C-alpha positions in Angstrom: 0.0 0.0 0.0 1.4 3.5 -0.8 2.9 5.4 2.0 0.5 8.3 2.1 2.3 10.3 4.8 5.2 10.8 2.4 2.9 12.5 0.0 1.8 14.9 2.7 5.1 15.7 4.3 7.1 16.1 1.1 4.6 18.5 -0.4 6.4 21.9 -0.6 3.1 23.8 -0.4 2.2 22.1 2.9 5.6 22.7 4.3 5.5 26.4 3.5 2.8 27.2 6.0 4.7 25.5 8.8 7.9 27.3 7.7 6.1 30.6 7.9 4.9 29.9 11.4 8.4 28.9 12.5 10.0 32.1 11.1 8.1 34.4 13.4 8.0 34.3 17.1 4.7 33.7 18.8 3.6 34.3 22.4 5.8 31.6 23.8 8.9 33.4 22.4 8.4 36.5 24.5 9.9 35.8 27.9 13.3 34.5 28.5 13.7 31.5 30.9 15.6 31.8 34.1 18.8 30.1 32.8 18.7 32.5 29.8 18.3 35.6 32.1 21.3 34.5 34.2 23.4 33.9 31.1 22.3 37.3 29.7 23.3 39.1 32.9 26.9 37.8 32.3 27.0 38.4 28.6 24.9 41.5 27.9 27.6 43.5 26.2 29.0 40.7 24.0 25.4 39.7 23.1 24.6 43.3 22.0 27.6 43.3 19.7 27.4 39.7 18.4 23.7 39.5 18.0 23.5 43.0 16.5 20.7 44.1 18.8 20.6 46.9 21.3 20.9 46.5 25.1 17.5 48.1 25.3 15.9 45.4 23.1 17.5 42.6 25.1 16.0 44.1 28.2 12.6 44.3 26.5 13.0 40.7 25.4 13.9 39.6 28.9 10.8 41.4 30.3 8.5 39.7 27.9 7.9 42.9 25.8 9.9 41.9 22.8 8.5 39.9 19.9 11.6 38.5 18.2 11.7 36.3 15.2 13.3 32.9 15.2 16.2 34.3 13.2 16.9 36.9 15.8 16.5 34.4 18.7 19.2 32.3 17.0 21.5 35.2 16.9 21.0 35.9 20.6 21.4 32.3 21.5 24.8 32.2 19.8 25.8 35.4 21.5 25.1 34.3 25.0 26.0 30.6 24.5 22.6 29.0 25.1 20.4 26.9 22.8 17.3 28.5 21.5 15.3 25.9 23.4 16.6 27.3 26.7 15.9 30.9 25.7 12.2 30.1 25.4 12.0 27.2 27.9 8.8 27.1 29.9 8.2 25.2 33.2 10.7 23.9 35.6 14.4 24.5 34.8 16.3 21.5 33.4 18.6 19.6 35.9 22.1 21.0 36.1 23.5 17.6 35.1 21.4 17.8 31.9 22.7 21.2 31.0 26.3 20.2 31.7 25.9 17.0 29.7 24.6 19.0 26.8 27.5 21.4 26.9 29.9 18.4 27.0 28.3 16.7 24.1 28.4 19.8 22.0 32.2 19.8 22.1 32.5 16.3 20.8 33.3 15.5 17.1 30.6 13.7 15.1 32.3 10.3 15.4 32.9 10.7 19.1 29.2 11.9 19.5 28.0 8.7 17.8 30.2 6.6 20.1 28.9 8.4 23.1 25.3 7.7 22.1 26.1 4.0 21.6 27.6 3.8 25.0 24.6 5.5 26.6 22.2 3.2 24.8 24.1 0.1 25.8 24.2 1.1 29.4 20.8 2.6 30.0 18.5 1.5 27.1 15.4 -0.6 27.6 14.5 -3.0 26.2 17.6 -5.0 25.8 19.2 -5.6 22.5 17.8 -9.1 22.4 14.3 -7.8 23.0 14.8 -5.1 20.3 15.4 -7.9 17.8 11.8 -9.0 18.3 10.6 -5.5 17.4 11.7 -4.9 13.9 11.1 -1.5 12.3 11.5 -1.0 8.6 12.4 2.6 7.6 13.2 4.1 4.2 11.8 6.1 1.3 8.7 5.0 -0.5 9.2 2.3 -3.1 11.9 0.5 -1.2 9.7 -2.5 -0.5 9.0 -2.1 3.2 5.4 -3.4 3.1 6.1 -6.4 0.9 9.2 -7.4 2.8 7.5 -6.7 6.2 4.4 -8.8 5.6 6.4 -11.9 4.5 9.1 -11.6 7.2 6.5 -11.2 9.9 4.7 -14.3 8.8 8.0 -16.2 8.7 8.9 -15.0 12.2 5.4 -15.6 13.7 5.0 -11.9 14.5 2.2 -9.5 13.7 2.8 -7.1 10.8 1.9 -3.5 11.5 1.7 -0.6 9.1 2.1 2.5 11.3 0.1 4.7 8.9 -2.9 2.4 9.2 -2.6 2.5 13.0 -2.8 6.3 12.8 -5.9 6.1 10.7 -7.6 3.6 13.0 -6.9 5.7 16.1 -8.0 9.0 14.6 -10.9 7.7 12.5 -9.7 9.7 9.5 -7.4 9.1 6.5 -4.0 10.6 6.4 -5.1 13.1 3.8 -7.9 14.2 6.0 -5.6 14.6 9.0 -3.3 16.8 7.0 -6.0 18.8 5.3 -7.9 19.5 8.6 -5.1 19.7 11.2 -1.8 20.0 9.4 1.6 18.3 9.7 2.1 19.0 13.4 -1.0 17.1 14.3 0.0 14.2 12.1 3.5 14.0 13.7 1.9 13.9 17.1 -0.5 11.2 16.0 2.4 9.2 14.5 4.3 9.4 17.8 1.2 8.3 19.8 0.6 5.4 17.4 4.1 4.2 17.9 3.9 4.5 21.6 0.7 2.5 21.5 2.3 -0.2 19.4 5.2 -0.5 21.8 2.8 -0.8 24.7 0.6 -3.5 23.2 3.2 -5.7 21.5 6.4 -7.3 22.7 7.3 -8.4 19.2 6.3 -7.2 15.8 7.4 -6.1 12.3 6.4 -2.5 11.6 6.6 -0.6 8.3 6.9 3.1 9.0 6.4 6.1 6.7 9.3 7.3 4.7 9.2 10.7 6.6 9.1 9.3 10.2 12.9 10.0 10.5 12.4 13.7 10.1 10.9 14.0 13.6 13.8 13.7 16.1 11.8 12.5 19.1 10.0 9.8 17.2 13.2 8.7 15.5 15.0 8.4 18.8 12.2 6.3 20.3 12.2 4.1 17.2 16.0 3.5 17.4 16.0 2.9 21.1 13.0 0.5 21.1 13.3 -1.4 17.9 15.8 -3.2 15.7 15.7 -0.8 12.8 16.3 -1.8 9.1 16.8 0.8 6.4 15.1 -0.8 3.3 16.5 1.0 0.3 16.9 0.8 -3.4 18.6 2.8 -6.1 16.6 6.0 -7.1 15.5 4.5 -10.4 14.0 1.5 -8.6 12.2 3.7 -6.1 10.6 5.6 -9.0 9.7 2.5 -10.9 8.0 1.0 -8.0 6.0 4.1 -7.1 4.9 4.4 -10.7 3.9 0.7 -10.6 1.6 1.6 -7.7 -0.1 4.2 -10.0 1.1 6.9 -7.6 3.4 9.8 -8.5 3.2 11.5 -5.1 4.9 13.5 -3.8 6.1 14.7 -7.2 2.8 15.0 -8.9 3.3 18.6 -10.0 6.9 18.4 -10.7 8.6 18.3 -14.2 11.7 17.0 -12.6 10.4 14.0 -10.7 13.6 12.1 -10.5 15.6 15.1 -9.3 13.0 15.7 -6.6 13.2 12.1 -5.5 17.0 12.1 -5.4 16.9 15.4 -3.4 14.6 13.9 -0.9 16.6 10.7 -0.6 19.9 12.7 -0.2 18.5 14.9 2.5 17.2 11.8 4.5 20.2 9.5 4.0 22.0 10.6 7.2 18.8 9.9 9.1 18.1 6.5 7.5 21.8 5.6 8.1 21.1 5.7 11.9 19.3 2.3 11.5 21.0 -0.8 12.9 21.4 -2.4 9.5 20.7 -1.5 5.8 19.1 -3.8 3.2 19.2 -3.0 -0.5 16.3 -4.5 -2.4 17.7 -3.6 -5.8 18.7 -6.4 -8.2 17.3 -9.1 -5.9 14.2 -11.3 -6.0 11.7 -10.8 -3.2 12.6 -14.1 -1.7 16.3 -13.1 -1.6 15.3 -9.9 0.2 13.4 -11.8 2.8 16.2 -14.2 3.4 18.7 -11.3 3.7 16.4 -9.6 6.2 16.2 -12.7 8.4 20.0 -13.0 8.2 20.5 -9.4 9.3 18.3 -9.8 12.3 20.1 -13.1 13.1 17.1 -15.5 13.3 18.2 -18.8 14.9 18.4 -21.7 12.6 16.1 -23.8 14.8 13.4 -21.2 14.5 13.8 -21.1 10.7 13.6 -24.9 10.5 10.4 -24.9 12.6 8.9 -22.2 10.4 9.8 -24.1 7.2 7.9 -27.2 8.5 4.8 -25.2 9.4 2.0 -25.1 6.8 1.3 -21.6 5.4 -1.9 -22.0 3.5 -3.4 -18.7 2.5 -0.2 -16.8 3.4 0.6 -13.7 1.3 2.8 -14.4 -1.7 5.5 -12.0 -2.7 4.7 -12.1 -6.5 1.2 -10.6 -5.9 2.4 -7.8 -3.6 3.2 -4.4 -4.9 6.8 -3.7 -4.1 
């Protein structure tokens, strides 16, 4: 089934409204948090020079009288050495250890930061790595073959197969298009996170196919990586396009004269996010059965379990040849 959420979130027209809202500060942006006020007290003069704003304006902003844009808040955050999130933080102040840890992590190189994250996950993450391998999440751009692969792999493993987009529709009582049209992308992202939370609560094991754009929401991506064994299901761009066209669906490039360029651009922008998966599986140049066998190898399914599965009758089971890749 086509991944409808990709259509919605990759639509430049839909993204423009959200961008406009992000570029101007709203009521929440008007008062500095306590950590920001303390930092400003020590850095007022450098902030005035570095952020190219007057001391008077900084005082107004601190008092809640300013109405700064996101661009201006970014300048101020750089000037006083605090993230924008702390400038506009509401509620209780973050723990000192959290602030210090953030400062420490910001100094690490990208490779060291990745190593630090792996160490933290190994030491503190729940569920365990073994439990995660019973929760298999397929990520990747539309046309990679997630649904086809997921259905057959789930049946081989004796696990339920879940399409997260369908869970969102069941919970909301509306189609994805209706959710976007009536409530926008922010509501969809929240519904997507809630649907994932619900799946994790209800199932100890599953194979889930996610939308291609789920990786663009940091909080949801982090939960997915920490809770599931993630597999980036990918293909060469030409294969992605061919499969989407075979579905009779040119979204999200319906109005573009440069469909392939658009697809390549989307894929390139998301590749660093998809690459956070535990493993990657390329479905190009392979038969569907070879892809399933490779997926089972990647998740290290024990031979005894595979033998038991092979001996079990599977009448009425889905066949790969009839599925749309």
